[in-house]
Phi, psi and omega in degrees: 000130180284169187299319181296317179296323178296317180294317177300316178297318178301313181295318177299317180298314180295324179294320181284323183204093182284001178269359177298143178285161177302323180295318179296315180296319179300316181296319183286323184269358182061039176241166173277163178300320179295320178295319178297312180300317180294319180295316179298316178301315179296319180293327176290317182292325182272002175086010176287312175265115184260345180174174180231147180196177180243152172274121188248135171270091187296338179296338180286342180259094185296337180284345183252104182248060180279154177245136178246143177222148172254128184241129175266133178237130168257129183227165172259118179298146180273143179301134179069350180239349182055234183264350188299313183294321178298315179299318179298320179294314182294322181297340182289340182283132179297330182292337184280117180265329175206155180214128181226139171281131188240158167260161177108216189283348178219166187265318181238143168249121184241129173256124180236159179225141179211176181283336181198174182299319182298318180300317179292318179301316178294321178300314180295312185287332183261338185241312183280304185303321181285352181302140186307320185273350184281124179267321180200159177227153171220124185252132179236118180273138179281125179268322180198143178256128179255333181206134179219132178050040177085356182258123178275129179277137178293141177263136182255162176061026175261140180273109183273004181288146176287145176277127179245123178242150181259000000 
C-alpha cells in the first residue's frame, strides 16, 4: 500500500472509530505504531483532523431534550466575497451546529439546535432572516434520527415477530 493510501485508510479508520489503539491502526494500515502516531500528529497540526467525537443517540438521555432543525437559506452573494463572509457570520452563532454551501434550490444548509421549537423559531426570525444578504428561509424540524454519520440507530418498541396468517 503506498503512503497516500495508508494515510487515507488511517483517516477513514479514525473517522469510523477514533477509539482504536495505535497498534490496531498500525496493523490495519500496514504502518508502524510510530508512523501512525507521527501521521496523526501531522494531520492534527495541518488541520485535516479537526476533532474527535462519538455518534450519540440523544434520545437515550431523557434529561437532554434538544430540538434540531435543518434550515434552508437563499442568499445574495456579496461582491468580492461571494458566500464566504455570509458563512462566517452565520458560523458565529452558538445555535449553528453545521453550515454547508449547497447546489440546487437554496444556497446554504444550516443545522441548528435549541431547547424547543420556539427557541429555534426565534433564532431564525431574529438572527438569520434579518441578515442583509438573506432572501428567504425554510425550516425543517427533525422528528427522529434513524442514521447519523453512517451509524444506524436501533429502533425500539418494534415487534420483530413474523406475521402468521391462516
